Residue, then its C-alpha position, 0 to 999 in steps of 0.5 A: x187249355x190244360x186242366x188246372x182245376x181237377x174237381x171232377x164236378x167242374x168238368x160235369x158242370x160244363x154238361x150241366x150248363x150246356x144241357x140245363x133244360x134237358x132230362x138227366x134222369x127219370x125214374x121208373x115212376x117217371x120222376x123227371x129231373x133235369x140237369x139244371x134241377x141236379x145242378x141246383x140241388x147239389x149246390x143246396x146239399x153242398x150249402x147245408x153241409x158246409x154250413x154244418x161245418x163240414x170242410x173240403x177234405x172231410x170225409x162224408x160216410x153215406x149208407x143210404x138207398x139208391x135214389x136221385x137225391x142220393x145221387x145229388x148228394x154225392x155230387x154236393x161232396x165233389x162240388x164241396x171238396x168233401x170225401x165221399x165214403x159210400x157204404x153197402x147197405x148190406x153192412x151190419x153194424x159190426x162192420x160199419x163200426x170198422x169202417x166209421x172208426x177207420x175213416x174218421x168222417x166228419x158227417x154220416x148219412x144213413x137211412x132214418x130206419x138206422x139213426x139210432x144205431x148208427x148215431x151211436x157208432x158215428x159218435x163213438x168215431x168222432x162224427x157229431x153230424x148224422x143226418x138221414x135220407x130214405x129211398x123216396x129222398x126224404x129225411x133230415x138231409x133233404x129237409x135242411x137242403x130245402x131252406x139252403x141256398x141253391x148256388x155254391x162255388x166249386x171248391x178248387x181241387x188239385x190232382x192228388x186231392x181225394x174225392x172218394x174213400x171205398x173200402x175193399x176187404x183184405x185177405x187178412x181180413x182187415x179192410x183197406x181204404x182206397x184213396x181215389x182222387x179227382x184226377x183218377x176219376x176224371x181221367x178214367x172217365x174221359x177215357x171211357x167216354x171216348x172208348x165206348x163213344x158216349x154222346x148227349x144222345x145216349x140214354x143209359x138204363x141205370x139198374x146198378x147200385x151206387x155204392x161201388x165204382x161200377x155203378x157210381x164212377x163208371x155208369x153215372x160218370x159216363x152219363x154226366x161227362x157226356x151229357x146223356x140221360x138215364x132211365x133210373x131204377x132203384x134195383x135190378x128187376x128183370x121185368x122192369x129192365x125188359x120194360x124200359x130197355x127199348x127206349x135206352x141205348x146202353x145198359x151196364x151190368x154184371x154177368x147176372x144181369x145177362x144171365x137173368x135176361x136170357x132166362x126170359x123166354x120173351x127176351x130177344x131183338x124186340x127189346x134190344x133193337x135201340x141199344x148200341x152197347x151193352x157193357x159187362x163187368x165186376x165178374x167174369x162173363x161166361x163165353x156161353x153167355x156171350x154166345x147166347x146173348x149174341x144168338x138171341x139179340x145180335x149184340x156182342x157184350x162188351x167185356x172190360x176189366x177193372x178194380x176199385x183201386x184202379x177203376x177201369x184198366x181195359x175194354x174190348x173195343x167199340x168198333x172191332x173184335x170183341x174176344x169172349x173170354x178177354x177183357x180187351x186191350x188197356x185203355x188209352x194212357x193205361x200200361x198193363x203187363x204180366x210178370x213172373x214171381x221175380x218181377x220180370x216181364x213175360x212174353x205174349x201168351x204167358x200167364x203171370x201176375x197182372x200189374x197195371x199203372x196209368x192216371x186211373x190207378x189209386x194213390x194208396x191205401x188210407x192209413x196203410x203206407x206200408x201195405x201201399x209200398x208193398x203193392x206197387x213196384x219201384x216203376x210205379x206199376x200196381x200189383x192187382x193180385x190177378x193172374x192174366x195173359x196178354x195175346x199177340x193182339x194185346x187183349x188181356x185175359x183174367x186167368x185167376x184172382x187175387x188170393x182166393x177172392x169170391x166174386x158173387x153177383x158182382x160183389x167181392x168177398x174175401x174168404x179170409x175175413x169169413x173164415x176168421x169170423x167162423x173159426x171164432x164160433x163155439x164148436x168150430x175148429x177151423x174153416x176154409x171159404x171157397x167160391x163154387x159155380x152158382x147159376x144165378x150169382x156166378x159164384x156163391x159162398x161156401x164154407x168147409x168147416x172142420x168141428x171141435x171134438x164131440x161139437x154139435x154145431x150145425x149148418x143152421x148154427x153157422x148161417x145164423x151167426x154169420x147173418x148177424x154179424x156179415x153182410x148178406x152176400x158174404x154169408x155162405x150159401x152152404x156149410x159143409x162139415x168134414x174130418x179135416x182139410x186137405x193140405x199140401x206138403x207145406x201144410x197149406x189148405x188146398x182150396x183147389x181140391x175143395x172147389x173140385x170136390x163141391x163144384x156142383x154143390x149149388x148147381x141148383x138155385x137155393 
């Protein structure tokens, strides 16, 4: 029967009913929740928010710690047709001010410790409803849900109805709201469940954050749509991962997860004998990591490629050759092509602009119709901004990234945002922000600064200022001062020269 209701929760609910009394998740402290528990709790939260005036299509902005209750909040938003707007806990007040003003949420959910500050920002953005939720699942949201009905009819959603709004920093320094529909999430999750062979017998070790695509839509989505269970960790602690890995069949992570495991002398086959699948994404996996991991464990890490705007586009196969240095062929239903600067499709093995088209691709940028039109071709392909090539076997390799984006610990940093901030600081004439190799995070942020004449601004001054207004992962790990930035004949800053000059700057952990 063709899908008529695209509400993602409708499709999760099928597994909820099949596995009602089965374990859905168990925390590191052994708090256990069944599928039925989560179904009832999400209904109660939906009931509460609906009674407080939240309507289908309204944005619900969420900046909370990872917890089972936070997962129920996400599911409650899906269930009620509310648009889930997750926010990184690292965002500062000045960053939040932009996000809330732009998203115009009807409700904001935050940690109790931030309630006073966020209430002011929320009310200024037009959101009168502010509720709290802490890392232990306590707060005014939980209190209200405790007395709310544990039943709520799932709100019908069309394919194009927005399910989530996520922000990706723009190369101009202005973050862009990415509109993901119920259909985007449903179709991509269905493709991943099939491609990666997920079943109700799987147990996922979930150590990722849940404010972005990888941890929320990919990892959790695969588990819920297949009826699998999860060992639920608040964050990535390598010893905790090693403790629980023997009971799990799947681990999803960023390359840093795997390099930290390899850094443990006692890590090897003993911990991985029951695991059937290791997935890596959000940043490039070094071939040496792939090779060493296989040598130590006998497992080949499966690397895939996705982005906030598209969810997952390609994946190395579950069965078949996993080529190190590639992100595999396109997923079923996804078209990938490589073009030159004029839009002409290039032959196999040529490097060019990577474009994707499929049911996974977002509908556009929130309140940015011109930017949306600019980033899509006439025949419906999205310009990812990445450079890539496709080999004779159809395997995709990413050889460069959009503009000068830095990926540090799996998180995206757009240099222009930081440059604009640093350039406004007293004593700074101009700056260039680059990513250089980091032994733990893959890349680390480095700022190359030209000071004003007679300026006494120092590295500590700039780092301290950045920490006050920018998320910690965006703060430069080092600041280098130069008399002038290298430029080409068109006066463009040569960041490739800077990267080469400072590639060893973070060779040792700071």
